[in-house]
C-alpha positions in Angstrom: 31.9 12.9 12.7 28.1 13.7 11.6 25.3 12.9 13.6 22.4 11.9 11.7 19.0 11.7 12.8 15.9 9.9 10.6 12.5 10.6 11.2 10.5 7.1 10.3 7.1 6.9 9.0 4.4 5.6 11.8 3.2 2.8 9.4 4.5 -0.6 8.8 4.6 -1.0 5.0 6.1 3.0 4.6 8.8 1.7 7.5 10.2 -1.3 5.5 10.6 1.4 2.6 12.5 3.3 4.5 15.1 0.6 5.2 16.0 1.2 1.6 17.0 4.8 2.6 18.9 4.2 5.5 20.9 1.4 3.5 22.0 4.1 0.9 21.8 6.8 3.6 24.8 4.4 5.2 26.9 3.7 1.4 26.7 7.9 1.8 27.6 8.4 5.0 30.4 5.6 6.1 31.6 7.2 9.3 28.6 9.3 10.5 26.5 7.8 13.2 22.7 7.2 12.2 20.0 7.4 14.7 16.3 6.4 13.9 13.6 8.5 15.6 10.8 5.6 15.6 7.7 4.8 17.3 7.9 2.2 19.7 5.9 -0.6 17.5 8.2 -0.2 14.8 11.9 -0.5 17.2 12.4 -3.6 16.7 13.0 -3.5 12.9 15.3 -0.1 12.9 16.8 -1.8 16.2 18.1 -4.8 13.4 19.0 -2.7 10.8 23.0 -3.0 10.1 22.6 1.1 9.0 21.5 2.2 12.2 23.7 3.0 15.1 20.7 4.0 17.7 17.1 4.7 18.3 14.9 7.3 19.6 11.9 6.8 21.0 8.7 9.0 20.1 6.4 9.3 23.5 3.5 11.0 22.1 1.6 7.8 22.6 2.5 7.7 26.1 1.3 11.3 26.2 4.4 13.5 25.5 4.2 16.9 23.8 5.5 18.1 21.0 7.7 20.5 23.1 9.0 17.5 25.5 9.1 15.3 22.3 11.4 18.2 20.6 13.7 18.7 24.2 14.8 15.3 24.1 15.8 15.3 20.1 17.7 18.6 21.3 19.8 16.3 23.8 21.0 14.2 20.7 23.0 17.3 19.8 22.4 16.1 16.1 23.8 18.1 13.0 21.1 17.0 10.4 18.2 15.2 10.5 15.9 13.7 7.6 12.6 13.8 8.2 10.8 11.0 5.6 6.9 11.5 7.2 5.1 14.6 5.5 2.9 16.0 8.5 4.2 19.7 10.0 4.5 17.8 13.3 7.2 16.1 12.3 8.8 19.4 10.5 8.2 21.5 14.1 10.3 18.7 15.8 13.3 19.1 14.2 12.9 23.0 14.2 12.1 23.3 18.0 14.9 20.9 19.3 17.2 23.4 16.8 18.9 20.8 14.4 20.8 22.9 12.1 20.0 21.1 8.8 17.0 19.8 8.5 15.8 18.4 5.0 12.2 17.2 4.2 9.8 17.4 1.5 7.7 20.8 1.2 3.7 21.5 1.4 1.6 21.3 4.7 3.2 24.7 5.8 6.6 23.3 6.2 9.1 25.2 4.1 9.3 27.8 7.0 10.5 25.1 9.4 12.9 23.4 6.9 16.7 24.5 6.1 16.0 22.0 2.1 12.6 21.5 1.5 12.4 18.9 -1.3 9.7 18.9 -3.9 7.3 15.7 -3.5 7.1 13.8 -6.7 3.6 11.6 -6.6 5.5 10.3 -10.4 7.7 8.6 -7.9 7.9 5.1 -5.9 8.1 5.4 -2.5 11.2 4.3 -2.3 12.8 6.5 -4.8 10.3 9.6 -3.3 12.7 9.1 0.0 15.8 8.7 -1.9 14.9 12.0 -3.1 15.6 13.5 -0.2 19.8 12.4 -1.0 19.3 13.8 -4.4 19.2 9.6 -5.0 16.1 9.6 -6.6 17.4 8.2 -10.0 19.8 5.7 -8.7 19.2 1.9 -9.3 18.5 -0.1 -6.5 19.2 -3.2 -7.7 21.9 -4.2 -5.0 19.9 -3.0 -1.9 17.4 -5.0 -0.9 14.7 -4.2 1.3 15.0 -5.0 5.0 12.9 -6.5 8.0 14.0 -8.2 11.1 12.6 -12.0 11.1 13.4 -14.7 14.6 11.8 -17.8 14.3 9.6 -18.3 17.8 10.1 -21.1 20.0 8.0 -23.8 19.9 6.4 -23.0 22.9 5.4 -20.4 21.0 4.7 -21.0 18.6 2.2 -23.8 19.9 0.9 -20.3 21.5 0.3 -18.5 18.0 0.1 -21.6 15.4 -1.7 -24.0 17.6 1.3 -26.3 17.3 4.5 -26.4 16.5 5.7 -25.7 13.1 7.0 -29.1 12.0 3.2 -30.2 12.5 1.6 -27.4 10.3 0.3 -29.2 6.9 2.3 -27.2 4.1 2.0 -25.6 1.8 1.3 -22.2 3.2 -0.9 -19.1 2.6 -1.2 -16.1 3.8 -4.0 -13.7 3.6 -3.8 -10.0 5.0 -7.5 -8.9 4.4 -7.3 -6.1 6.4 -5.9 -2.5 5.7 -6.1 1.3 7.5 -7.7 2.3 4.5 -11.5 1.2 4.0 -11.0 2.0 0.1 -8.1 -0.3 -0.2 -9.8 -3.8 1.7 -11.3 -6.3 -0.4 -14.6 -8.0 1.2 -13.6 -10.1 3.9 -16.0 -12.9 2.1 -13.7 -12.9 -0.9 -10.7 -13.5 0.8 -13.0 -16.4 2.5 -13.5 -17.6 -1.0 -9.5 -17.7 -1.9 -8.5 -19.8 0.9 -11.5 -22.2 0.8 -10.2 -22.8 -3.7 -6.6 -22.9 -2.0 -7.3 -25.8 0.7 -8.9 -27.6 -1.6 -6.6 -27.2 -5.1 -3.7 -27.7 -2.4 -4.2 -28.7 0.9 -2.0 -27.2 3.2 -3.3 -24.4 6.1 -4.3 -21.1 5.4 -2.2 -17.9 7.8 -3.5 -14.9 8.5 -2.7 -12.4 9.3 -3.1 -8.5 11.1 -2.9 -6.3 14.0 -5.1 -6.9 17.3 -7.2 -4.2 15.6 -7.5 -6.1 12.5 -9.0 -8.9 14.3 -12.3 -8.7 13.3 -11.2 -9.2 9.5 -9.4 -12.0 10.3 -11.6 -13.6 12.4 -14.4 -13.4 9.7 -12.3 -14.7 6.9 -11.9 -17.4 9.9 -15.7 -18.4 10.6 -16.6 -19.0 6.9 -13.7 -21.2 6.0 -14.4 -25.2 6.6 -10.1 -26.5 7.0 -6.8 -25.7 8.4 -7.0 -21.9 8.7 -4.8 -20.5 11.2 -5.8 -16.2 12.8 -2.0 -15.0 13.9 -3.7 -11.4 14.0 -2.1 -9.6 17.1 0.1 -12.4 18.3 3.2 -11.7 16.7 6.3 -9.3 17.5 7.7 -7.7 13.8 10.8 -10.5 14.2 8.4 -13.3 14.0 6.0 -11.6 11.9 8.8 -11.4 9.2 10.2 -15.8 10.3 6.1 -16.4 9.4 5.6 -14.6 6.2 8.6 -16.0 5.4 7.4 -19.1 5.4 4.5 -18.8 3.0 4.6 -20.4 -0.2 2.1 -17.9 -1.5 0.6 -14.2 -0.2 -2.9 -12.6 -0.7 -3.2 -9.0 0.8 -4.9 -5.9 0.1 -2.3 -2.3 -0.4 -0.8 -2.6 2.6 2.0 -3.1 4.9 2.4 -6.3 4.8 2.8 -6.7 0.6 6.7 -4.3 2.1 7.4 -7.2 4.5 6.8 -9.8 1.5 9.1 -8.3 -0.4 12.0 -8.1 2.1 11.0 -12.1 1.4 11.1 -12.2 -1.9 7.6 -14.4 -1.8 4.6 -14.2 -4.7 1.8 -11.9 -3.7 -0.7 -10.9 -5.4 -2.0 -7.5 -4.8 -5.5 -6.6 -4.8 -5.9 -3.0 -5.9 -8.8 -0.9 -5.7 -8.7 2.9 -5.3 -4.6 3.2 -5.1 -1.8 2.9 -7.8 0.0 -0.1 -8.5 2.9 1.9 -10.4 3.8 4.0 -7.0 2.7 1.9 -4.0 4.0 -1.4 -5.7 7.7 -2.8 -4.5 10.4 -2.5 -6.3 11.4 -6.1 -5.4 9.9 -9.3 -4.8 7.6 -11.2 -6.8 3.6 -9.1 -7.7 1.0 -9.6 -9.4 -1.5 -6.4 -9.3 -4.8 -7.1 -9.7 -6.8 -3.5 -11.2 -9.9 -3.0 -12.4 -8.4 0.1 -14.8 -12.2 0.5 -16.2 -13.9 1.9 -13.4 -13.4 5.6 -14.1 -12.5 6.6 -11.1 -9.4 4.7 -11.0 -6.9 5.8 -9.1 -8.9 7.5 -7.2 -6.2 7.5 -4.1 -8.9 8.5 -1.9 -9.1 6.1 2.0 -12.7 6.1 1.7 -14.8 6.0 -1.3 -17.1 8.7 -1.7 -19.4 7.2 -4.4 -22.6 5.8 -3.2 -24.9 3.0 -4.2 -23.9 0.2 -6.5 -21.1 2.0 -7.2 -19.8 2.6 -3.8 -16.2 0.4 -4.0 -16.9 -0.3 -7.3 -13.0 -0.5 -7.8 -13.0 -3.0 -5.5 -16.2 -5.5 -5.5 -15.3 -6.0 -9.5 -12.2 -7.9 -8.4 -13.2 -11.5 -8.5 -11.5 -14.5 -6.1 -11.9 -16.6 -9.2 -9.4 -13.3 -10.4 -7.0 -13.8 -7.8 -7.0 -18.0 -7.9 -5.5 -17.6 -11.3 -2.9 -15.2 -10.2 -2.0 -17.4 -7.5 -1.9 -20.3 -10.6 0.7 -18.0 -12.1 3.2 -18.3 -9.7 3.2 -22.0 -9.1 
């Protein structure tokens, strides 16, 4: 029996995309054990995945060193490791742990530490890039869906999160995720607020704001600008509760961020606001999505996390997106 380790990515969206890789890997390795090395915050996602036999948690955020982490990996006695992130450190972990077969992407000085270095193809959508590690990038994903755990909060938890039992929350539900880890992919909170106001006036119901604790400044800003039933869930949802809550939404509006991949797992109609990034590579391959992007801006796509233009041209690609465009996209879903 082969013992396989999969080194998972650290960001939510990449983690959801990696569930497709895990499902396809399990199809190919039916009798092998598959362990996922992951950030503790993402452990609930992988723990619930049917292809996964076990978890190994990263300790860097708790002060663990590279050598300490590698020793813990070595204790697992793994035969093969698939390294999904492209950083030098993730290749070093596996090399120091002495795993015989170390498969990952080339670049960033990693080739020396890998037994099989795979070229990264920026033309491929993200799920297919991961599948390239097992030579499966040309295969159809029609029979494989992204995975995300979901669990309905108890009524007590619902009151803490939503301020009421879910049955008392007005429907329909529009979900907004106004934050992103990259400023160049973040639409202004004021524009999100305009979309929220349009939705409430046109359809009634409730607007739910999604984000992490670190993103609460953005969600709080949106909530402060909208009069009506707007619920800020930032920092209040576990991963399974996030999955359940997203699945309850009739529609979502998001930046190019991880939550669009959560939406793909539940087929929630989603409008994605693209500034600098490339929809062809970034959009999920499953689900119902409408991308809004202004390609007439000469630097689109630039793929930067921070806009390098100044003055009136700073974040021009995002500032050209209007709330009226988003409202029209939402109406097309109905």
